[in-house]
N, C-alpha and C positions, 0 to 999 in steps of 0.2 A: 503494499501500497504505499502510495507517495507522500512523503512528509509535505505537510501544511507549510506556510510562509512562515507563520507565528513559530511553528519548531525550528524550522532553519534559524531564523533569525536568535531564536534561545541557544540552539548549537551554537553558532558565530560567536556569541555574548559569552557563552562558558569556554568557547576555546580561548577565545581572547584572553578572559580573565586567569585561564589555564596557564597560559603563556607569559602573562604578566605577572605570575607569581613565581614562576618557574625562571624569567628574568631576574626578578628580586631575590631568589634565592641564590643565583649564581653571583649576584652582586653584591647581598652582604657574606656570602663565603668568602668574598675576596676583602672584602671589609674587614672583615674580623682576623683579616690576617697581619700579624704583627711585624714590622720590619727588623731582620735579625741584627743584633747588636755587633755581629762579628761576620768579616767577609770570606770568602774564597778566595785560594792562589794555588798557584801550580810551582813549582821549583824547576828551576833552569838546569838542574843539575839532571837531569832528565831529559833535556835536550840539545845537550853537548854535540851532533850532530848538525844543527841548526845555524847558520847565522844568528845572532845577539837579535836582530832587527826582526827578523822573521819568527823567531822564537815568540818575542814581546808579542808582535802582530798577532801571534795564533793566540795567544793567552785573552789578549783584547778580545777577539772576533767571538770566540767561546762564549766568553763572558766573564772571563774570573776577574777578580778586582785586584789581586797582585800577582808577582811574581816573585819568588824566592833566588837571588842570585847566587851564585857558585863560585866560592872564592878559589876553589883547587887549582893547582897548576893544570893549564893544558882547556883550559875553559877561557872563552873573553872577555870575562869577568876578572880574572886574577891580578889583584891589585897592581903586581911588579909589572907587567903588561900592559896595562889598562890606563892611558894616559890621558892628559888631561881634557887634548880633543875628543878624546871618545866618550870621558865622562860628560862633555858639556852636552854631548850628540845625544848620549844615552839621558839627561833633564829631560831634553827636547822631544826625544821620543815617548818616555814616560807623563808626560804634561798634555803631548798630544793626543795620544789614546788613554787616557784617564785611568792610568795603573799606577800603583804604587808598589814599592817595596817590602816586600812581606817580611820579609829576613834575608840576612848574609849567612849562608851554610859554610862550614869549613868541618876540618875534620882530622882533630888534633886526637893527642891521648898524653895523658899525665904518667902512664908507666914507660914511655919514650926515655932515651940516654940523657944526659945535661945538656951535648949539643946541639939536638933535636928540640929541647926544653929553650933554649936560646934562639933557636927561630920561631918557635911556636909564638913566644912573646912580642917578636919582630911583627909578625901576621897579625897580632891581634892591635899593634899599633897601624900598620896599614888597612887592618879595618874598619876601624876606628876614624882613620882619614874618609877613607870610603865614603863610610857611612854618612858623614859631616858634610862630603860634597854634593852627595847626591842628594839626599832628606834631608836637610840642616830641622826642620820643623816639624818632622815625624820619624824620627830616630831608628831604623829598622834594629831588632838586635842581630848576634851575631849566635849561630846555635852549632853545636857540635857534638858528637859523641864522645867516649871519653878513653876507651881501647882499656887491654887486659885481656884477660882470657876470666869466665864466672869461677873457675877452680882456684885462682890466683886470689882471688878477695881477701881475706885472713891476711895474706901476705905483701900484699901492696897497698891496700887502704891510706895506712900511714901517709908513707910517701907521697900518696894520690892526694889527700887533703893539705900535704904541707906544699905542694907543687901548684894545686890549685888555689893556694895564699897567692902566691905567685902571679898566676894568670889575674886574681882580681885586681892585684897592684897595678896591673898593666891596662885593664881593663878602668880602671878608674881614671886613669891618667890619660887615656884614650877618649874618655867619656863616651864609653857605649857598655850595653848591657850583655853579658855572657848568658847564652840559656841552654845548660846542658844538659845532656840527654842520657836517661839508661838503652842501653840495646840488649836483647835476650843473648846476644854472643860475645858480651864484652865484662870486664870484672864487676860495672856498674848493672848489675841485670836487672833490678829491682827498686820496685817504689822505696821499700825499706833502706837498701846500700844508698840511692840516690838522696834521699833525705839526709842522710847519717853524714853525707859529705858536704852536702853544702850545709849541713847545720855546725861545722866546723869551722868551716869559712865566715859566716855569716856576713856578709857584704852585699848592700844592694848591686852591686857591679856582678854578682852571680843569682841568675835564677835561673826555672828549671824548662826543660821542654817536657810535654806529655805527647805522647806516641800510644796510643792504647794495643796498637799489633802486637808488641814487643812484651806487651803484658797478657794480650789473649792465649796467646800461644805457650804460654805457661800456664794456662788454665785459672788466671787470676782474675775475678770478678770486678767489672765495669767500675760501677759504682766505688768500691773502695777504692781503686786507682786513681778515681778521678778526684776522689776527694780528701784523698792526701797529698796530690802531685797540684793541683788547679789553684789552692789558695795561693801559690809561690811559682807561678807559671808564667813566663813572660811569651811564650812560643807553640806552635800545635803542630805536629805531623798528621795527617793519615794514610793511610793505606789497609789492604787485606793480607790476612795471614792464613797459612795450613802449616799442616805439619807438625814436628815438635820441638824442643829447644835444641835437641841436638840435629836435627833434620828439621830446619826451616824452609818455608819458600814463600817468599813476599809477593801479595796480589798489588793488583789495583785497586781502588776503593769499588764495592759492588760488586765483586768476587769474591768476597769472601762471607762470612758470616756476620760483622759486625753491624749493630744497629745503627745505624746513624739516624732515624728518628728520634730514638733515645736519645744518642749524644748531642743533636741539637736541643733538642727540649732541654736536656741539662745545661749546657753550655749557655743558652739565652736565657735562662733562671740564674745561672752564676753571675751574669753580665759580663762575657770576656769580651774583648773590644778591639782584637789583635785580627787577622787572619788565621782559617782555618789551610791548612796547607798540605796539598794533592805533593809527597815524597816518593816518584817510581825509584823503588831496589834497583842496583847495578843488578842484582840476578834479572831483571827482568828486561832492561835496555843492554846488557851486553848480547842480548840474544840476536842473532841475525834478520830475523822476523819483526824485530820490534820497529813501531812506528811511533814516534814522539806526537804526532797531531793526533792521531788515533786515540794514541794513552790516552794524551790532555781532554779529547771529545768526552770520551766512554767515559773518566773519572766524573768530569764534571753534569753529565748528564744522570749519573748515579749519585751526586751530590745533590743535584739540582731536585731531583724527584725527592728525595730525603726530604728536605728544605719544606716542601710543598704540602709533603703529608704532615708535617712538625705544623702546620700554619703559620709556616716561617716566610715572609719574602723577601727576595736580595735585596741589601742595602747597594746603592751606587756609589 
């Protein structure tokens, strides 16, 4: 039986009302999102094969807020080979791309010999100069692991603490913060050891890096490690992991089981103000099939999806 004009009008009125409610619901959901207090960054440690300009442009186009510069020898931003002209060009590129420096990466060891320690102190000084030249109004931290092996801890911890004092003094003189990091395969393997070492120095120039992947593979709970380290943290790395402490396999974010939705919610509640920086392990970027642009894109998609599920919008 054909519908009457009235019933058609009624149907259209109800349809329009339903569509309006649906649009309002979508708008409401968008409005209910909170801008994250932190941004997303990508480490150029995982982009060694790309020219610096191309690496930065890639990060910006994907949607990252910042990039971590790698100061290791062989990288374009290693301070000894990164002159005044290159630094000026980098400042211009960062401004043009609306990209910030999330951090500076080094790979120091507190158990290296005295000659190497002297070189480390010079590298801290050089990192400080670079930070002040590139971002004087928002100085990036210098983040590093600490060397050694897990089984050596009891034998080397006092010497590590003594040497960390000298790092702190160098950092104070350079007016930069060093964010030290626990690593599953290093002497400073877990939050307990990291906090013990940090407490021995008790300097504002030495703060912490949080990277849950190194703790997850040791079956340490997320909440406990976050609560222990984050009150003293200046820098965050993220990546996924599988395997065991004796046979670790690092992965890109989203390829493992870390709950980034819970991570981001907790980070927002904590009020962290830096960047959450994707770190690509050398285990990955040394593989012949590794594509740095695809790694950055894939990591961003996984983290952006987690931000969305956490009801957080990405800060600009």
